[in-house]
C-alpha positions as CSV (number, residue, x, y, z in Angstrom):
1,M,0.0,0.0,0.0
2,T,1.4,3.4,-1.0
3,E,0.0,6.8,0.1
4,E,1.0,10.4,0.0
5,F,1.0,12.5,3.1
6,K,1.1,16.3,2.9
7,I,3.2,18.0,5.6
8,E,1.9,21.2,7.1
9,G,5.0,23.3,7.9
10,E,8.7,22.6,7.4
11,Y,8.8,19.0,8.8
12,I,6.9,16.3,10.8
13,E,8.4,14.1,13.5
14,L,8.4,10.4,12.9
15,L,6.1,9.6,15.8
16,Q,3.6,12.2,14.7
17,L,3.6,10.8,11.2
18,L,2.9,7.3,12.4
19,K,-0.1,8.5,14.4
20,A,-1.4,10.9,11.7
21,T,-1.4,8.2,9.0
22,G,-3.2,5.7,11.3
23,I,-0.2,3.3,11.2
24,A,0.0,3.6,15.0
25,Q,-3.1,4.0,17.2
26,T,-1.3,5.7,20.0
27,G,2.0,7.4,20.9
28,G,3.1,4.2,22.7
29,H,2.3,2.1,19.7
30,A,4.3,4.4,17.5
31,K,7.3,4.1,19.8
32,M,7.0,0.3,19.7
33,I,7.0,0.3,15.9
34,V,10.2,2.4,15.8
35,D,11.8,0.2,18.5
36,D,11.0,-2.9,16.5
37,E,13.4,-1.5,13.8
38,V,10.9,-1.9,10.9
39,V,10.9,1.8,9.8
40,F,13.0,2.7,6.8
41,R,13.5,6.3,5.6
42,N,14.7,6.7,2.1
43,G,16.0,3.1,2.1
44,E,17.9,3.3,5.5
45,L,16.8,2.1,8.9
46,E,15.4,4.9,11.0
47,T,15.6,4.4,14.8
48,R,15.2,8.1,15.9
49,K,11.7,8.5,17.2
50,R,11.8,12.3,16.7
51,A,13.5,12.3,13.3
52,K,12.4,15.3,11.4
53,L,10.9,14.1,8.2
54,V,10.7,16.6,5.2
55,P,8.9,16.6,1.9
56,G,10.5,14.1,-0.5
57,D,11.2,11.5,2.2
58,V,9.8,8.0,1.6
59,I,8.9,6.0,4.7
60,V,8.5,2.2,4.4
61,I,7.1,0.1,7.2
62,E,6.7,-3.5,6.1
63,D,4.2,-3.4,3.3
64,I,3.2,0.3,3.8
65,T,4.9,3.1,1.9
66,V,4.3,6.8,2.7
67,K,5.6,9.5,0.4
68,L,5.8,12.9,2.1
69,V,4.8,15.9,0.0
């Protein structure tokens, strides 16, 4: 599944993105997803929960792809 997500402002933190897209139901669930090391940003493993994501980034979590615009 691939979807686009429009960022309001300069960036969005990874945990906020996971909650905003519905991938994570809660902040705790978002932290668990990152801790499980299944989040990839532009092809590289992303382990920083508060990583600042910007337009153009592609986030992949298992079979879900989110393109930031």
